[in-house]
PyMOL commands that place a pseudoatom at each C-alpha (Angstrom):
pseudoatom trace, name=CA, resn=MET, resi=1, chain=A, elem=C, hetatm=0, pos=[4.002, 16.516, 13.709]
pseudoatom trace, name=CA, resn=ASN, resi=2, chain=A, elem=C, hetatm=0, pos=[3.696, 12.840, 12.829]
pseudoatom trace, name=CA, resn=LEU, resi=3, chain=A, elem=C, hetatm=0, pos=[6.488, 10.671, 11.494]
pseudoatom trace, name=CA, resn=ARG, resi=4, chain=A, elem=C, hetatm=0, pos=[5.220, 10.673, 7.913]
pseudoatom trace, name=CA, resn=THR, resi=5, chain=A, elem=C, hetatm=0, pos=[4.924, 14.460, 7.834]
pseudoatom trace, name=CA, resn=PHE, resi=6, chain=A, elem=C, hetatm=0, pos=[8.645, 14.657, 8.479]
pseudoatom trace, name=CA, resn=LEU, resi=7, chain=A, elem=C, hetatm=0, pos=[10.289, 11.420, 7.377]
pseudoatom trace, name=CA, resn=VAL, resi=8, chain=A, elem=C, hetatm=0, pos=[8.470, 10.319, 4.223]
pseudoatom trace, name=CA, resn=PRO, resi=9, chain=A, elem=C, hetatm=0, pos=[8.747, 13.681, 2.364]
pseudoatom trace, name=CA, resn=ALA, resi=10, chain=A, elem=C, hetatm=0, pos=[12.410, 13.820, 3.313]
pseudoatom trace, name=CA, resn=LEU, resi=11, chain=A, elem=C, hetatm=0, pos=[12.915, 10.330, 1.914]
pseudoatom trace, name=CA, resn=ILE, resi=12, chain=A, elem=C, hetatm=0, pos=[11.018, 11.179, -1.247]
pseudoatom trace, name=CA, resn=CYS, resi=13, chain=A, elem=C, hetatm=0, pos=[13.225, 14.211, -1.862]
pseudoatom trace, name=CA, resn=LEU, resi=14, chain=A, elem=C, hetatm=0, pos=[16.171, 11.856, -1.756]
pseudoatom trace, name=CA, resn=ALA, resi=15, chain=A, elem=C, hetatm=0, pos=[14.457, 9.214, -3.907]
pseudoatom trace, name=CA, resn=GLY, resi=16, chain=A, elem=C, hetatm=0, pos=[17.195, 9.198, -6.503]
pseudoatom trace, name=CA, resn=SER, resi=17, chain=A, elem=C, hetatm=0, pos=[19.739, 8.288, -3.862]
pseudoatom trace, name=CA, resn=LEU, resi=18, chain=A, elem=C, hetatm=0, pos=[17.561, 6.002, -1.762]
pseudoatom trace, name=CA, resn=SER, resi=19, chain=A, elem=C, hetatm=0, pos=[18.465, 2.380, -1.577]
pseudoatom trace, name=CA, resn=ALA, resi=20, chain=A, elem=C, hetatm=0, pos=[15.743, -0.194, -2.060]
pseudoatom trace, name=CA, resn=GLN, resi=21, chain=A, elem=C, hetatm=0, pos=[16.077, -0.913, 1.656]
pseudoatom trace, name=CA, resn=ASP, resi=22, chain=A, elem=C, hetatm=0, pos=[15.346, 2.733, 2.563]
pseudoatom trace, name=CA, resn=HIS, resi=23, chain=A, elem=C, hetatm=0, pos=[12.345, 2.841, 0.235]
pseudoatom trace, name=CA, resn=ALA, resi=24, chain=A, elem=C, hetatm=0, pos=[11.044, -0.403, 1.739]
pseudoatom trace, name=CA, resn=ALA, resi=25, chain=A, elem=C, hetatm=0, pos=[11.471, 1.036, 5.241]
pseudoatom trace, name=CA, resn=ALA, resi=26, chain=A, elem=C, hetatm=0, pos=[9.385, 4.077, 4.250]
pseudoatom trace, name=CA, resn=ALA, resi=27, chain=A, elem=C, hetatm=0, pos=[6.604, 1.824, 2.864]
pseudoatom trace, name=CA, resn=LYS, resi=28, chain=A, elem=C, hetatm=0, pos=[6.572, -0.312, 6.023]
pseudoatom trace, name=CA, resn=ALA, resi=29, chain=A, elem=C, hetatm=0, pos=[6.499, 2.818, 8.199]
pseudoatom trace, name=CA, resn=LEU, resi=30, chain=A, elem=C, hetatm=0, pos=[3.524, 4.132, 6.220]
pseudoatom trace, name=CA, resn=VAL, resi=31, chain=A, elem=C, hetatm=0, pos=[1.581, 0.897, 6.817]
pseudoatom trace, name=CA, resn=LYS, resi=32, chain=A, elem=C, hetatm=0, pos=[2.397, 1.000, 10.534]
pseudoatom trace, name=CA, resn=GLU, resi=33, chain=A, elem=C, hetatm=0, pos=[1.260, 4.640, 10.688]
pseudoatom trace, name=CA, resn=ALA, resi=34, chain=A, elem=C, hetatm=0, pos=[-1.980, 3.867, 8.822]
pseudoatom trace, name=CA, resn=ILE, resi=35, chain=A, elem=C, hetatm=0, pos=[-2.760, 1.001, 11.196]
pseudoatom trace, name=CA, resn=ALA, resi=36, chain=A, elem=C, hetatm=0, pos=[-2.085, 3.222, 14.215]
pseudoatom trace, name=CA, resn=TYR, resi=37, chain=A, elem=C, hetatm=0, pos=[-4.416, 5.832, 12.666]
pseudoatom trace, name=CA, resn=GLY, resi=38, chain=A, elem=C, hetatm=0, pos=[-7.095, 3.169, 12.165]
pseudoatom trace, name=CA, resn=LYS, resi=39, chain=A, elem=C, hetatm=0, pos=[-6.757, 1.930, 15.745]
pseudoatom trace, name=CA, resn=ALA, resi=40, chain=A, elem=C, hetatm=0, pos=[-7.006, 5.474, 17.104]
pseudoatom trace, name=CA, resn=ASN, resi=41, chain=A, elem=C, hetatm=0, pos=[-9.786, 6.736, 14.824]
pseudoatom trace, name=CA, resn=GLY, resi=42, chain=A, elem=C, hetatm=0, pos=[-11.568, 3.616, 13.619]
pseudoatom trace, name=CA, resn=LEU, resi=43, chain=A, elem=C, hetatm=0, pos=[-11.457, 1.630, 10.397]
pseudoatom trace, name=CA, resn=GLN, resi=44, chain=A, elem=C, hetatm=0, pos=[-14.023, 3.839, 8.622]
pseudoatom trace, name=CA, resn=ALA, resi=45, chain=A, elem=C, hetatm=0, pos=[-11.924, 6.950, 9.318]
pseudoatom trace, name=CA, resn=LEU, resi=46, chain=A, elem=C, hetatm=0, pos=[-8.880, 5.204, 7.871]
pseudoatom trace, name=CA, resn=LEU, resi=47, chain=A, elem=C, hetatm=0, pos=[-10.767, 4.155, 4.737]
pseudoatom trace, name=CA, resn=LYS, resi=48, chain=A, elem=C, hetatm=0, pos=[-12.009, 7.707, 4.257]
pseudoatom trace, name=CA, resn=GLU, resi=49, chain=A, elem=C, hetatm=0, pos=[-8.490, 9.111, 4.688]
pseudoatom trace, name=CA, resn=VAL, resi=50, chain=A, elem=C, hetatm=0, pos=[-6.988, 6.602, 2.229]
pseudoatom trace, name=CA, resn=ASN, resi=51, chain=A, elem=C, hetatm=0, pos=[-9.644, 7.316, -0.418]
pseudoatom trace, name=CA, resn=ASN, resi=52, chain=A, elem=C, hetatm=0, pos=[-9.422, 11.104, 0.066]
pseudoatom trace, name=CA, resn=GLY, resi=53, chain=A, elem=C, hetatm=0, pos=[-7.457, 12.563, -2.859]
pseudoatom trace, name=CA, resn=SER, resi=54, chain=A, elem=C, hetatm=0, pos=[-5.670, 14.966, -0.530]
pseudoatom trace, name=CA, resn=GLY, resi=55, chain=A, elem=C, hetatm=0, pos=[-5.518, 12.554, 2.413]
pseudoatom trace, name=CA, resn=LYS, resi=56, chain=A, elem=C, hetatm=0, pos=[-2.341, 11.600, 4.181]
pseudoatom trace, name=CA, resn=TYR, resi=57, chain=A, elem=C, hetatm=0, pos=[-2.390, 8.029, 2.819]
pseudoatom trace, name=CA, resn=HIS, resi=58, chain=A, elem=C, hetatm=0, pos=[-3.193, 8.975, -0.775]
pseudoatom trace, name=CA, resn=VAL, resi=59, chain=A, elem=C, hetatm=0, pos=[-0.332, 9.304, -3.246]
pseudoatom trace, name=CA, resn=GLN, resi=60, chain=A, elem=C, hetatm=0, pos=[1.022, 12.847, -3.265]
pseudoatom trace, name=CA, resn=SER, resi=61, chain=A, elem=C, hetatm=0, pos=[2.535, 14.730, -6.190]
pseudoatom trace, name=CA, resn=GLY, resi=62, chain=A, elem=C, hetatm=0, pos=[6.039, 13.417, -6.851]
pseudoatom trace, name=CA, resn=ASP, resi=63, chain=A, elem=C, hetatm=0, pos=[5.515, 10.520, -4.431]
pseudoatom trace, name=CA, resn=ASP, resi=64, chain=A, elem=C, hetatm=0, pos=[4.883, 6.887, -5.191]
pseudoatom trace, name=CA, resn=LEU, resi=65, chain=A, elem=C, hetatm=0, pos=[3.898, 5.653, -1.724]
pseudoatom trace, name=CA, resn=TYR, resi=66, chain=A, elem=C, hetatm=0, pos=[0.228, 5.125, -0.921]
pseudoatom trace, name=CA, resn=VAL, resi=67, chain=A, elem=C, hetatm=0, pos=[-1.854, 2.821, 1.237]
pseudoatom trace, name=CA, resn=PHE, resi=68, chain=A, elem=C, hetatm=0, pos=[-4.287, 0.195, -0.002]
pseudoatom trace, name=CA, resn=VAL, resi=69, chain=A, elem=C, hetatm=0, pos=[-6.858, -1.770, 2.006]
pseudoatom trace, name=CA, resn=TYR, resi=70, chain=A, elem=C, hetatm=0, pos=[-8.522, -5.061, 1.016]
pseudoatom trace, name=CA, resn=ASP, resi=71, chain=A, elem=C, hetatm=0, pos=[-11.122, -7.153, 2.780]
pseudoatom trace, name=CA, resn=ASP, resi=72, chain=A, elem=C, hetatm=0, pos=[-10.531, -10.855, 3.374]
pseudoatom trace, name=CA, resn=LYS, resi=73, chain=A, elem=C, hetatm=0, pos=[-12.461, -11.761, 0.209]
pseudoatom trace, name=CA, resn=GLY, resi=74, chain=A, elem=C, hetatm=0, pos=[-10.183, -9.738, -2.098]
pseudoatom trace, name=CA, resn=THR, resi=75, chain=A, elem=C, hetatm=0, pos=[-12.304, -6.625, -2.558]
pseudoatom trace, name=CA, resn=CYS, resi=76, chain=A, elem=C, hetatm=0, pos=[-10.412, -3.344, -2.604]
pseudoatom trace, name=CA, resn=ILE, resi=77, chain=A, elem=C, hetatm=0, pos=[-12.122, -1.136, -0.023]
pseudoatom trace, name=CA, resn=ALA, resi=78, chain=A, elem=C, hetatm=0, pos=[-9.666, 1.771, -0.091]
pseudoatom trace, name=CA, resn=ILE, resi=79, chain=A, elem=C, hetatm=0, pos=[-6.708, 2.765, -2.212]
pseudoatom trace, name=CA, resn=GLY, resi=80, chain=A, elem=C, hetatm=0, pos=[-4.620, 5.896, -2.289]
pseudoatom trace, name=CA, resn=PHE, resi=81, chain=A, elem=C, hetatm=0, pos=[-4.227, 5.667, -6.049]
pseudoatom trace, name=CA, resn=GLN, resi=82, chain=A, elem=C, hetatm=0, pos=[-6.394, 4.305, -8.875]
pseudoatom trace, name=CA, resn=GLY, resi=83, chain=A, elem=C, hetatm=0, pos=[-9.651, 5.017, -7.037]
pseudoatom trace, name=CA, resn=SER, resi=84, chain=A, elem=C, hetatm=0, pos=[-11.526, 3.122, -9.755]
pseudoatom trace, name=CA, resn=LEU, resi=85, chain=A, elem=C, hetatm=0, pos=[-10.424, -0.093, -7.998]
pseudoatom trace, name=CA, resn=VAL, resi=86, chain=A, elem=C, hetatm=0, pos=[-12.488, 0.656, -4.872]
pseudoatom trace, name=CA, resn=GLY, resi=87, chain=A, elem=C, hetatm=0, pos=[-15.295, -1.878, -4.672]
pseudoatom trace, name=CA, resn=VAL, resi=88, chain=A, elem=C, hetatm=0, pos=[-13.658, -4.235, -7.178]
pseudoatom trace, name=CA, resn=ASN, resi=89, chain=A, elem=C, hetatm=0, pos=[-13.068, -7.838, -6.138]
pseudoatom trace, name=CA, resn=ARG, resi=90, chain=A, elem=C, hetatm=0, pos=[-9.561, -8.760, -7.296]
pseudoatom trace, name=CA, resn=ILE, resi=91, chain=A, elem=C, hetatm=0, pos=[-9.185, -12.150, -5.599]
pseudoatom trace, name=CA, resn=ASN, resi=92, chain=A, elem=C, hetatm=0, pos=[-8.369, -13.882, -8.902]
pseudoatom trace, name=CA, resn=THR, resi=93, chain=A, elem=C, hetatm=0, pos=[-6.080, -11.171, -10.281]
pseudoatom trace, name=CA, resn=LYS, resi=94, chain=A, elem=C, hetatm=0, pos=[-2.800, -12.613, -11.561]
pseudoatom trace, name=CA, resn=ASP, resi=95, chain=A, elem=C, hetatm=0, pos=[0.483, -10.949, -12.317]
pseudoatom trace, name=CA, resn=PRO, resi=96, chain=A, elem=C, hetatm=0, pos=[2.129, -11.635, -15.731]
pseudoatom trace, name=CA, resn=ASP, resi=97, chain=A, elem=C, hetatm=0, pos=[3.732, -14.792, -14.304]
pseudoatom trace, name=CA, resn=GLY, resi=98, chain=A, elem=C, hetatm=0, pos=[0.360, -16.181, -13.222]
pseudoatom trace, name=CA, resn=LYS, resi=99, chain=A, elem=C, hetatm=0, pos=[0.785, -15.435, -9.518]
pseudoatom trace, name=CA, resn=PHE, resi=100, chain=A, elem=C, hetatm=0, pos=[-2.461, -14.750, -7.625]
pseudoatom trace, name=CA, resn=PHE, resi=101, chain=A, elem=C, hetatm=0, pos=[-0.869, -11.896, -5.718]
pseudoatom trace, name=CA, resn=ILE, resi=102, chain=A, elem=C, hetatm=0, pos=[-4.036, -10.561, -4.051]
pseudoatom trace, name=CA, resn=GLN, resi=103, chain=A, elem=C, hetatm=0, pos=[-4.604, -14.011, -2.564]
pseudoatom trace, name=CA, resn=GLU, resi=104, chain=A, elem=C, hetatm=0, pos=[-1.051, -13.960, -1.199]
pseudoatom trace, name=CA, resn=ILE, resi=105, chain=A, elem=C, hetatm=0, pos=[-1.486, -10.408, 0.118]
pseudoatom trace, name=CA, resn=ILE, resi=106, chain=A, elem=C, hetatm=0, pos=[-4.536, -11.618, 2.054]
pseudoatom trace, name=CA, resn=LYS, resi=107, chain=A, elem=C, hetatm=0, pos=[-2.779, -14.725, 3.367]
pseudoatom trace, name=CA, resn=VAL, resi=108, chain=A, elem=C, hetatm=0, pos=[0.319, -12.837, 4.529]
pseudoatom trace, name=CA, resn=GLY, resi=109, chain=A, elem=C, hetatm=0, pos=[-1.676, -9.870, 5.825]
pseudoatom trace, name=CA, resn=LEU, resi=110, chain=A, elem=C, hetatm=0, pos=[-4.001, -12.000, 7.921]
pseudoatom trace, name=CA, resn=GLY, resi=111, chain=A, elem=C, hetatm=0, pos=[-1.043, -14.054, 9.134]
pseudoatom trace, name=CA, resn=LYS, resi=112, chain=A, elem=C, hetatm=0, pos=[1.940, -12.437, 10.786]
pseudoatom trace, name=CA, resn=GLY, resi=113, chain=A, elem=C, hetatm=0, pos=[2.210, -9.704, 8.169]
pseudoatom trace, name=CA, resn=GLY, resi=114, chain=A, elem=C, hetatm=0, pos=[5.187, -9.166, 5.894]
pseudoatom trace, name=CA, resn=TRP, resi=115, chain=A, elem=C, hetatm=0, pos=[6.268, -8.699, 2.294]
pseudoatom trace, name=CA, resn=VAL, resi=116, chain=A, elem=C, hetatm=0, pos=[4.649, -10.051, -0.874]
pseudoatom trace, name=CA, resn=ASP, resi=117, chain=A, elem=C, hetatm=0, pos=[6.540, -10.002, -4.190]
pseudoatom trace, name=CA, resn=TYR, resi=118, chain=A, elem=C, hetatm=0, pos=[4.809, -9.843, -7.594]
pseudoatom trace, name=CA, resn=LYS, resi=119, chain=A, elem=C, hetatm=0, pos=[4.935, -8.048, -10.918]
pseudoatom trace, name=CA, resn=TYR, resi=120, chain=A, elem=C, hetatm=0, pos=[2.743, -5.034, -11.629]
pseudoatom trace, name=CA, resn=PRO, resi=121, chain=A, elem=C, hetatm=0, pos=[2.645, -2.213, -14.211]
pseudoatom trace, name=CA, resn=ASN, resi=122, chain=A, elem=C, hetatm=0, pos=[4.426, 0.918, -13.036]
pseudoatom trace, name=CA, resn=PRO, resi=123, chain=A, elem=C, hetatm=0, pos=[1.980, 3.787, -13.659]
pseudoatom trace, name=CA, resn=LYS, resi=124, chain=A, elem=C, hetatm=0, pos=[4.838, 6.245, -14.251]
pseudoatom trace, name=CA, resn=THR, resi=125, chain=A, elem=C, hetatm=0, pos=[6.512, 4.205, -16.986]
pseudoatom trace, name=CA, resn=GLY, resi=126, chain=A, elem=C, hetatm=0, pos=[3.816, 1.755, -18.141]
pseudoatom trace, name=CA, resn=THR, resi=127, chain=A, elem=C, hetatm=0, pos=[6.389, -1.019, -17.801]
pseudoatom trace, name=CA, resn=VAL, resi=128, chain=A, elem=C, hetatm=0, pos=[5.658, -4.193, -15.845]
pseudoatom trace, name=CA, resn=MET, resi=129, chain=A, elem=C, hetatm=0, pos=[8.146, -4.274, -12.984]
pseudoatom trace, name=CA, resn=GLN, resi=130, chain=A, elem=C, hetatm=0, pos=[8.947, -6.302, -9.919]
pseudoatom trace, name=CA, resn=LYS, resi=131, chain=A, elem=C, hetatm=0, pos=[6.972, -4.938, -6.966]
pseudoatom trace, name=CA, resn=THR, resi=132, chain=A, elem=C, hetatm=0, pos=[6.860, -5.791, -3.294]
pseudoatom trace, name=CA, resn=SER, resi=133, chain=A, elem=C, hetatm=0, pos=[4.170, -4.788, -0.821]
pseudoatom trace, name=CA, resn=TYR, resi=134, chain=A, elem=C, hetatm=0, pos=[4.309, -4.751, 2.956]
pseudoatom trace, name=CA, resn=VAL, resi=135, chain=A, elem=C, hetatm=0, pos=[0.996, -5.860, 4.481]
pseudoatom trace, name=CA, resn=GLU, resi=136, chain=A, elem=C, hetatm=0, pos=[-0.536, -6.235, 7.938]
pseudoatom trace, name=CA, resn=SER, resi=137, chain=A, elem=C, hetatm=0, pos=[-4.064, -6.665, 9.243]
pseudoatom trace, name=CA, resn=LEU, resi=138, chain=A, elem=C, hetatm=0, pos=[-6.391, -4.264, 11.016]
pseudoatom trace, name=CA, resn=ASP, resi=139, chain=A, elem=C, hetatm=0, pos=[-9.807, -5.476, 12.143]
pseudoatom trace, name=CA, resn=GLY, resi=140, chain=A, elem=C, hetatm=0, pos=[-9.721, -8.356, 9.636]
pseudoatom trace, name=CA, resn=LYS, resi=141, chain=A, elem=C, hetatm=0, pos=[-8.771, -6.057, 6.739]
pseudoatom trace, name=CA, resn=ILE, resi=142, chain=A, elem=C, hetatm=0, pos=[-5.407, -6.014, 4.974]
pseudoatom trace, name=CA, resn=VAL, resi=143, chain=A, elem=C, hetatm=0, pos=[-3.506, -2.720, 4.965]
pseudoatom trace, name=CA, resn=GLY, resi=144, chain=A, elem=C, hetatm=0, pos=[-0.513, -2.392, 2.669]
pseudoatom trace, name=CA, resn=CYS, resi=145, chain=A, elem=C, hetatm=0, pos=[1.913, -0.236, 0.738]
pseudoatom trace, name=CA, resn=GLY, resi=146, chain=A, elem=C, hetatm=0, pos=[4.041, -1.335, -2.193]
pseudoatom trace, name=CA, resn=ILE, resi=147, chain=A, elem=C, hetatm=0, pos=[7.250, -0.255, -3.850]
pseudoatom trace, name=CA, resn=TYR, resi=148, chain=A, elem=C, hetatm=0, pos=[8.830, -1.034, -7.194]
pseudoatom trace, name=CA, resn=LYS, resi=149, chain=A, elem=C, hetatm=0, pos=[12.197, -2.756, -7.012]
for i in range(1, 149): cmd.bond("trace and resi %d" % i, "trace and resi %d" % (i + 1))
show_as sticks, trace
zoom trace
């Protein structure tokens, strides 16, 4: 049994009572797990698992955590939600405040890794909300998971 199989569903069940810090910890843990999976099985296996609608890194019913992967040029190469974005270059995508958040995701991801804040529409509510994504690199690609604040 891997950590996500046990911990993430347990956290999701408690979502109403989770603090932002707990939700952020679950997102960071998911990125770390995805990177470990990629190191063990190869980048192509990770991309396949992320894009698989029933894969472990694809959003699950009632969940809002999923993994995304971008190349260093800003093209989405895998995403566990909104599969229509796969293959789309988003390097110049701005949030409502004009922030080039994909560019920052790449910069932070290829650096030491960490959190990137931006605004993005919440697919559950349709409302633009503050979002933060934890990102790290794997084989020159950026692996991340975001949460709404």
